[in-house]
PLY file of the C-alpha trace (Angstrom):
ply
format ascii 1.0
element vertex 165
property float x
property float y
property float z
element edge 164
property int vertex1
property int vertex2
end_header
0.00 0.00 0.00
1.52 3.32 -1.11
2.01 6.04 1.46
0.06 9.23 0.79
1.75 12.51 1.63
-0.55 14.25 4.10
1.01 17.72 3.88
1.51 19.09 0.36
3.12 22.49 -0.23
0.93 24.71 -2.42
2.74 27.44 -4.35
0.65 30.48 -5.36
1.59 31.91 -8.74
0.01 34.84 -10.51
-0.52 32.87 -13.74
2.63 30.75 -14.26
1.70 27.55 -12.35
1.99 25.25 -15.36
5.19 26.91 -16.61
6.76 26.68 -13.13
5.75 23.04 -12.60
7.22 22.10 -15.99
10.38 24.04 -15.15
10.85 22.22 -11.81
10.04 18.82 -13.34
12.76 19.51 -15.92
15.36 20.10 -13.19
14.85 17.10 -10.92
15.53 13.57 -12.23
12.67 11.81 -10.45
9.87 14.24 -11.27
6.52 14.31 -13.02
3.29 16.23 -13.58
0.38 14.29 -12.10
-2.72 16.39 -12.74
-3.78 19.74 -14.18
-7.12 21.26 -13.19
-8.84 24.21 -14.85
-11.07 27.08 -13.81
-14.73 26.74 -14.73
-17.51 29.23 -15.21
-18.64 28.58 -11.61
-17.33 31.26 -9.27
-16.02 33.46 -12.09
-17.35 36.54 -10.27
-14.90 35.68 -7.45
-11.90 34.12 -9.20
-12.11 36.39 -12.28
-10.29 33.78 -14.38
-11.05 32.67 -17.89
-12.94 29.35 -17.83
-10.59 26.64 -19.10
-7.44 28.40 -17.87
-5.15 26.45 -15.52
-6.20 26.46 -11.87
-3.74 23.96 -10.33
-0.91 21.68 -11.35
-0.09 18.72 -9.12
3.50 17.58 -9.55
6.21 15.56 -7.78
9.89 16.26 -7.25
11.91 13.30 -5.96
8.81 11.76 -4.39
7.55 14.97 -2.75
4.14 16.18 -3.91
3.56 19.88 -4.67
0.64 21.88 -5.98
1.12 24.99 -8.08
-1.92 27.29 -8.25
-2.74 30.27 -10.43
-4.29 32.61 -7.89
-3.57 36.07 -9.23
-1.21 38.90 -8.30
-2.34 39.37 -4.68
0.31 37.11 -3.11
4.08 37.19 -3.73
6.78 34.74 -2.68
9.35 35.72 -0.04
12.22 34.04 1.81
10.08 33.16 4.84
9.47 29.82 3.10
12.12 27.99 1.11
12.76 24.48 -0.15
15.99 22.70 0.76
17.66 20.54 -1.85
19.99 18.20 0.02
22.97 17.27 -2.16
25.50 14.45 -1.92
28.32 16.05 -3.97
29.70 19.33 -5.27
28.59 18.26 -8.74
25.01 18.00 -7.46
25.28 21.37 -5.66
26.59 22.97 -8.85
23.90 21.40 -11.03
20.93 22.40 -8.84
22.37 25.86 -8.16
22.87 26.53 -11.87
19.46 25.23 -12.94
17.38 26.73 -10.13
19.07 30.14 -10.32
18.63 30.39 -14.12
16.82 33.68 -14.69
16.47 34.19 -10.94
18.31 36.30 -8.40
21.14 34.34 -6.72
23.34 37.43 -6.33
21.24 38.81 -3.47
21.28 35.54 -1.53
23.87 33.88 0.70
24.58 30.62 2.52
23.30 28.44 -0.32
20.01 30.32 -0.77
18.75 31.49 -4.14
15.56 32.79 -5.71
14.44 31.19 -8.95
12.89 33.05 -11.88
9.43 32.75 -10.29
10.57 34.22 -6.95
10.54 30.89 -5.09
13.38 30.54 -2.54
15.57 27.43 -2.50
18.50 26.32 -0.36
21.01 24.11 -2.18
22.80 22.36 0.68
25.47 19.67 0.76
24.30 17.01 3.23
27.82 16.92 4.75
27.32 20.49 6.00
24.77 19.26 8.56
27.35 16.83 9.97
29.94 19.61 10.19
27.76 22.01 12.19
25.76 19.63 14.38
28.04 20.20 17.38
27.11 23.86 17.87
29.76 25.88 19.62
32.61 23.49 18.85
35.70 25.03 17.24
35.10 22.99 14.08
31.47 24.11 13.76
32.47 27.73 14.42
35.08 27.63 11.63
32.55 26.09 9.23
29.96 28.76 10.07
32.55 31.51 9.52
33.36 30.03 6.09
29.69 29.45 5.25
28.27 32.89 6.02
29.83 34.86 3.11
29.30 32.09 0.53
26.57 32.28 -2.08
26.76 28.84 -3.74
28.22 26.46 -1.16
31.69 25.04 -1.75
32.11 21.65 -0.07
35.93 21.64 -0.33
36.15 25.08 1.33
33.75 24.00 4.10
35.80 20.83 4.67
39.03 22.88 4.87
37.41 25.09 7.51
36.20 22.03 9.42
39.70 20.49 9.37
41.21 23.74 10.63
0 1
1 2
2 3
3 4
4 5
5 6
6 7
7 8
8 9
9 10
10 11
11 12
12 13
13 14
14 15
15 16
16 17
17 18
18 19
19 20
20 21
21 22
22 23
23 24
24 25
25 26
26 27
27 28
28 29
29 30
30 31
31 32
32 33
33 34
34 35
35 36
36 37
37 38
38 39
39 40
40 41
41 42
42 43
43 44
44 45
45 46
46 47
47 48
48 49
49 50
50 51
51 52
52 53
53 54
54 55
55 56
56 57
57 58
58 59
59 60
60 61
61 62
62 63
63 64
64 65
65 66
66 67
67 68
68 69
69 70
70 71
71 72
72 73
73 74
74 75
75 76
76 77
77 78
78 79
79 80
80 81
81 82
82 83
83 84
84 85
85 86
86 87
87 88
88 89
89 90
90 91
91 92
92 93
93 94
94 95
95 96
96 97
97 98
98 99
99 100
100 101
101 102
102 103
103 104
104 105
105 106
106 107
107 108
108 109
109 110
110 111
111 112
112 113
113 114
114 115
115 116
116 117
117 118
118 119
119 120
120 121
121 122
122 123
123 124
124 125
125 126
126 127
127 128
128 129
129 130
130 131
131 132
132 133
133 134
134 135
135 136
136 137
137 138
138 139
139 140
140 141
141 142
142 143
143 144
144 145
145 146
146 147
147 148
148 149
149 150
150 151
151 152
152 153
153 154
154 155
155 156
156 157
157 158
158 159
159 160
160 161
161 162
162 163
163 164
């Protein structure tokens, strides 16, 4: 019996839900579009959308379900919510950083954070970083944090050098 994800992040887009879902599905290897729903005539006086236009897109990225919704210009993304992409290698960090930051705004971010072209915030994080900083206050963790703070895209070799002292 397949497990059903009880909590599904829903991303509110002005009108780019389908474009964004296709973009994300094109970045992650294990990804797919599951369902696209459309606005109907019902409720048009409230939603003000053209009947037949895309309402939601259900998609999966590496086994995690998401919903993208076209809700209009009232709500904008900000850094208060971000998605972490845990990476096993520098090659993976580089690949996700490059693809997710394409057309976005990585220059204004730090510590592995970036904003994609839709304004969604992502953190591209090498899994080994968590091991290096788990002993808060230790000299090793302090050196890693000092190296980490000014970085934009994370550099595993530099973080490991800081950890080693």
